[in-house]
C-alpha positions as CSV (number, residue, x, y, z in Angstrom):
1,X,0.0,0.0,0.0
2,X,1.4,3.4,-1.0
3,X,1.2,6.4,1.2
4,X,-0.6,6.9,4.6
5,X,-4.0,7.0,3.0
6,X,-3.4,3.6,1.4
7,X,-2.9,2.2,4.9
8,X,-5.6,3.9,6.9
9,X,-8.4,3.7,4.4
10,X,-8.7,-0.1,4.5
11,X,-8.6,0.0,8.4
12,X,-11.3,2.6,8.5
13,X,-13.3,0.5,6.0
14,X,-12.8,-2.6,8.2
15,X,-13.9,-0.8,11.4
16,X,-17.0,0.8,9.8
17,X,-18.0,-2.5,8.2
18,X,-17.7,-4.3,11.6
19,X,-19.7,-1.6,13.3
20,X,-22.5,-1.8,10.8
21,X,-22.6,-5.6,10.3
22,X,-21.5,-6.9,13.7
23,X,-23.0,-4.1,15.7
24,X,-26.5,-4.3,14.3
25,X,-29.2,-6.0,16.4
26,X,-28.7,-9.7,16.5
27,X,-29.0,-12.6,19.1
28,X,-25.8,-11.6,20.8
29,X,-26.2,-7.9,21.0
30,X,-29.9,-8.0,21.9
31,X,-29.2,-10.5,24.7
32,X,-26.5,-8.2,26.1
33,X,-29.1,-5.4,26.2
34,X,-31.8,-7.6,27.6
35,X,-29.5,-8.8,30.4
36,X,-28.4,-5.3,31.3
37,X,-32.1,-4.2,31.5
38,X,-33.2,-7.3,33.4
39,X,-30.3,-7.7,35.9
40,X,-28.3,-4.4,35.8
41,X,-24.7,-3.8,34.6
42,X,-22.8,-5.5,37.4
43,X,-24.7,-8.8,37.5
44,X,-24.8,-9.0,33.7
45,X,-21.0,-8.4,33.2
46,X,-20.0,-12.1,33.5
47,X,-22.6,-13.1,30.9
48,X,-21.5,-10.4,28.5
49,X,-17.8,-11.3,29.0
50,X,-18.9,-14.8,27.9
51,X,-20.5,-13.3,24.8
52,X,-17.3,-11.4,24.0
53,X,-15.1,-14.5,24.6
54,X,-17.4,-16.7,22.4
55,X,-17.5,-14.1,19.6
56,X,-13.7,-13.8,19.7
57,X,-13.6,-17.6,19.5
58,X,-15.8,-17.4,16.4
59,X,-13.5,-14.8,14.9
60,X,-10.5,-17.1,15.5
61,X,-12.4,-20.0,13.9
62,X,-13.2,-17.9,10.9
63,X,-9.6,-16.8,10.6
64,X,-8.4,-20.3,10.8
65,X,-10.9,-21.7,8.3
66,X,-12.5,-23.9,10.9
67,X,-16.0,-22.6,10.2
68,X,-15.7,-23.6,6.5
69,X,-14.7,-27.2,7.6
70,X,-17.5,-27.4,10.1
71,X,-20.2,-26.2,7.7
72,X,-18.9,-28.6,5.1
73,X,-19.7,-31.6,7.4
74,X,-23.2,-33.0,6.8
75,X,-25.8,-31.4,9.0
76,X,-23.1,-29.2,10.7
77,X,-25.0,-26.0,10.0
78,X,-28.2,-27.6,11.2
79,X,-26.7,-28.7,14.5
80,X,-25.3,-25.2,15.1
81,X,-28.7,-23.6,14.3
82,X,-30.6,-26.1,16.5
83,X,-28.3,-25.6,19.5
84,X,-28.6,-21.8,19.1
85,X,-32.4,-21.9,18.8
86,X,-32.9,-24.1,21.9
87,X,-30.6,-22.0,24.1
88,X,-32.0,-18.7,22.9
89,X,-35.6,-19.8,23.7
90,X,-34.4,-20.7,27.2
91,X,-32.7,-17.3,27.5
92,X,-35.7,-15.5,26.2
93,X,-37.8,-17.2,28.9
94,X,-35.4,-16.1,31.6
95,X,-35.4,-12.5,30.3
96,X,-39.2,-12.4,30.1
97,X,-39.7,-13.8,33.6
98,X,-36.9,-11.8,35.3
99,X,-38.3,-9.9,38.4
100,X,-38.1,-6.1,38.5
101,X,-34.7,-5.0,39.7
102,X,-36.2,-3.5,42.9
103,X,-37.5,-7.0,43.7
104,X,-34.6,-9.0,42.5
105,X,-32.9,-11.3,44.9
106,X,-29.1,-10.9,44.7
107,X,-28.9,-14.6,45.5
108,X,-30.8,-15.4,42.3
109,X,-28.0,-15.9,39.8
110,X,-28.1,-14.1,36.5
111,X,-27.0,-16.0,33.4
112,X,-23.3,-16.7,33.7
113,X,-20.2,-16.5,31.6
114,X,-20.8,-20.0,30.2
115,X,-24.3,-19.0,29.0
116,X,-23.0,-16.1,27.1
117,X,-20.2,-18.1,25.6
118,X,-22.6,-20.8,24.5
119,X,-24.9,-18.3,22.8
120,X,-22.0,-16.6,21.0
121,X,-20.5,-19.8,19.5
122,X,-24.0,-21.1,18.5
123,X,-25.1,-17.7,17.1
124,X,-25.7,-18.1,13.4
125,X,-25.3,-14.3,12.7
126,X,-21.8,-14.3,14.3
127,X,-20.3,-16.6,11.7
128,X,-21.9,-14.8,8.7
129,X,-21.1,-11.3,10.0
130,X,-17.6,-12.0,11.0
131,X,-16.8,-13.9,7.8
132,X,-18.2,-11.1,5.7
133,X,-16.1,-8.5,7.5
134,X,-13.0,-10.6,7.7
135,X,-12.9,-11.6,4.1
136,X,-14.3,-8.3,2.7
137,X,-11.3,-6.1,3.5
138,X,-7.6,-6.7,2.8
139,X,-5.1,-4.7,4.9
140,X,-1.8,-6.3,3.7
141,X,-2.3,-7.9,0.3
142,X,1.1,-9.7,0.1
143,X,1.4,-10.6,3.8
144,X,-1.4,-13.0,4.7
145,X,-0.2,-13.7,8.3
146,X,0.2,-10.0,9.2
147,X,-3.1,-9.2,7.5
148,X,-4.9,-11.8,9.6
149,X,-3.2,-10.8,12.8
150,X,-4.0,-7.1,12.5
151,X,-7.6,-7.9,11.5
152,X,-8.0,-10.2,14.5
153,X,-6.7,-7.5,16.8
154,X,-8.9,-4.8,15.4
155,X,-12.0,-6.9,15.3
156,X,-11.5,-8.1,18.8
157,X,-11.5,-4.5,19.9
158,X,-14.7,-3.9,18.0
159,X,-16.3,-7.0,19.5
160,X,-15.5,-5.8,23.1
161,X,-16.7,-2.2,22.3
162,X,-19.9,-3.3,20.6
163,X,-21.0,-5.6,23.4
164,X,-20.2,-3.2,26.2
165,X,-22.1,-0.4,24.5
166,X,-25.2,-2.7,24.1
167,X,-24.9,-3.7,27.7
168,X,-24.7,-0.1,28.8
169,X,-27.8,0.7,26.8
170,X,-29.6,-2.1,28.5
171,X,-28.3,-1.1,32.0
172,X,-29.4,2.5,31.3
173,X,-33.0,1.2,30.9
174,X,-32.9,-0.5,34.3
175,X,-33.6,2.7,36.2
176,X,-37.0,2.9,34.5
177,X,-37.8,-0.7,35.4
178,X,-38.5,-0.4,39.1
179,X,-42.2,-0.4,38.3
180,X,-43.3,-4.1,38.0
181,X,-45.7,-3.4,35.1
182,X,-43.2,-1.4,33.1
183,X,-40.5,-4.0,33.9
184,X,-42.6,-6.9,32.7
185,X,-43.6,-5.1,29.4
186,X,-39.9,-4.3,28.6
187,X,-38.7,-7.7,29.6
188,X,-41.2,-9.5,27.4
189,X,-40.6,-7.1,24.5
190,X,-36.8,-7.7,24.7
191,X,-37.4,-11.5,24.9
192,X,-39.6,-11.3,21.8
193,X,-37.0,-9.1,20.0
194,X,-34.3,-11.6,20.8
195,X,-36.3,-14.4,19.2
196,X,-37.1,-12.3,16.2
197,X,-33.5,-11.3,15.7
198,X,-32.5,-15.0,15.9
199,X,-35.1,-16.0,13.3
200,X,-33.9,-13.2,11.0
201,X,-30.3,-14.3,11.4
202,X,-31.2,-17.9,10.6
203,X,-33.2,-17.0,7.5
204,X,-30.6,-14.6,6.1
């Protein structure tokens, strides 16, 4: 790449593409928002860290070509989709039935790191979105290892930023959810949105 613009333009393109494609509403981002709203920032942090770790694992799998191998196995895509659907339905139920924060018992565990990790690695949108961003931009055309390493580092930063922003959005809603009726309406709405986002991701 010649000149500073030749270096920075592909990076800017990569970051903007990741923001639009990976940051748009989907099972992972919606669940981060829903957990923040249902359980507050602190109690949802472990779950969202699981989402981040799982999404980074998907990124590494995409970079290594593991996803292509997995999806080439008979019924591989179907198994991923089924696992995702079952877990997301379970998660949507927990969100819809979460008590108002003012009535929440701190001893009642919020979804944990493992739950977030499972959703992320079984999230059909994650594979499609990350593969599209990763393959869509080339930073170092003649240095494949360097190209992959830099893209992994940049996209990992974006994954962390995107999920934390969605969690903060959800947590900011929690102050309005002290009223049981409002809390129930918002929780059910977020649970439905999570299911809809998953169906859209599967059908895309």
